[in-house]
N, C-alpha and C positions, 0 to 999 in steps of 0.2 A: 421431727423435733430434735434428733442428735444433731443432724446437720446445721440447722439453725443456731443450736447451742455452741457448736463447734465453730461456726462463722462468726457468732458474736464474740467468743473469745479470741479468736484470731485478730479481728477488728480492733479489740482492746488491746491485745498485745502490740499490734502494729501501731496503733497510736501512741501508746508508751515508748515504744522503741523510737519513734520520730521524735519524741518531744524533749525537752532540757533534762528530764528527770531519769533519762534512760539508765545513768549509771548508777542511780539510787536503786531503781527497779532491779537491775540485774544483780546488785549486792544483796538485795533483799531475796531474791529468788535464790541465789547461791548459799545464803544462810538459812533459808527455809529448806532447801534440799539436805543441807548438812545436819539439820535438826532431825529431819525426818529418817535420815540414814542411822543416826545416833538412837533414834527411838526403835526402829526396826532391827537394829543389831541387840539391842539390850532385850527387846521382845524375844527375838529368837533365841538369846542365849537362855532366856528363862524357861521357853517351851523346850528347849535342848535338855535343861536342867530336870524339868519336870520327867520327860521321856525316860532319860538315864535313871532316874529313881525308880521308875516303874519297872525298868528292864533290868535292874541291878540283880545279881545272883542273892543279894542278901535280904531282897524285898520279900516280906512275908504275905501270903496270900490270904491267911486266916484273919478274921476280924473279931471283934468283940460285940457284934451286934447278934442280940439273941434270936435264936431260930423260932419259928411259928409252931405252936404245940397243937 
């Protein structure tokens, strides 16, 4: 199944790269890759901030959650 999906994607990419719209397709792919990188960088930064907050020396381990009696 994965082989067939890969072959279909390869055929579609080959078709578009041989068409008159290949420059437009390449620009769209570049823009999409840049947007994906930006989203990944922002997400990674957010995760890093969360991890840093939990590993900070000033982080208190006590909570206001009442204990079971």
